[in-house]
N, C-alpha and C positions, 0 to 999 in steps of 0.2 A: 504494500500500500504506500504509494508515494504521496507526499504532501506537496502542494504547489509552492513554488519558490516565490516568496513575496519580496519585492524590491523595497528596501528600507531607505528612507530619505535622511534620517538623522539618528543620533544616538538615543534620543528619547523613545523612538519607536522600537529600537532594539531592546532597550531596558524594559519597556512595557511588555513586549513579546516574551522576554525572558521571565518576567514576573508571572505572566499568565501560564507559561509552561511549568514553572516551579509549583504553582498552585495546583495544576492538574496532576503533576507527579505526586505531590503530597496527598491529594485526594485519593489517587489510585493506591498509594502505599497504605493509607489508612484502611481502605477497603480490603486489600490483600491481607493485612494484619488481622482484621476482623474475621475474615473467612478462615485463615490459618488457625486462629484461636478456636473458632467453632468446630473445626475439623478434628483437632487433636486434644482438646480439653473437654472433660465431661462437665455438664452443667452442675451447679451446686446441689440440686435436688438429688442427683444420682451419686454424688460422692459419699454421702453419709449413709451407712447401713444402719438405720435407726432401729429397725425392728429385729428381733432375734432370728426370724426366718430369713431376712435378707443377709444377716451376718453369716448364718449357717450356709446359705446358698453361695455366698462369696467364698467361704472357706472350702466348700466342696469343689467349686470351679478352680480355685487355686491349687488344691490338692490333686485334682485330676490332671491339670496342666503339668505339675511337677512329676507325677507318676508317668505321664506320657513321655516327658523328656528323659526320664531315667531309663525307660524301656527302649527308647530310640538310641540312647547312648550305649546301652548294653548290646543291642543288636549290631550297631556299628563297630563296637569293640570286638565282638566275636567274628565279624566278617573280615576285619582288617588285621587281626592279630596273627594270621597265618603267614 
């Protein structure tokens, strides 16, 4: 996507264009930061496991992940130890 080349007549026009571009870049940066934050951070409501059932569920998910990792490591160890 090419931008049309604008002929500038004086330094004031160049400074004005530079300020507009900087504002656009900062606006885009803020939007990207917001999207990045929403993508990789859980909302506050999901962070706290306030009920015992949620804590137990979280513990079971973590335990299952650890067990899966241990089994994978053991299988890889047995495969490559020869």
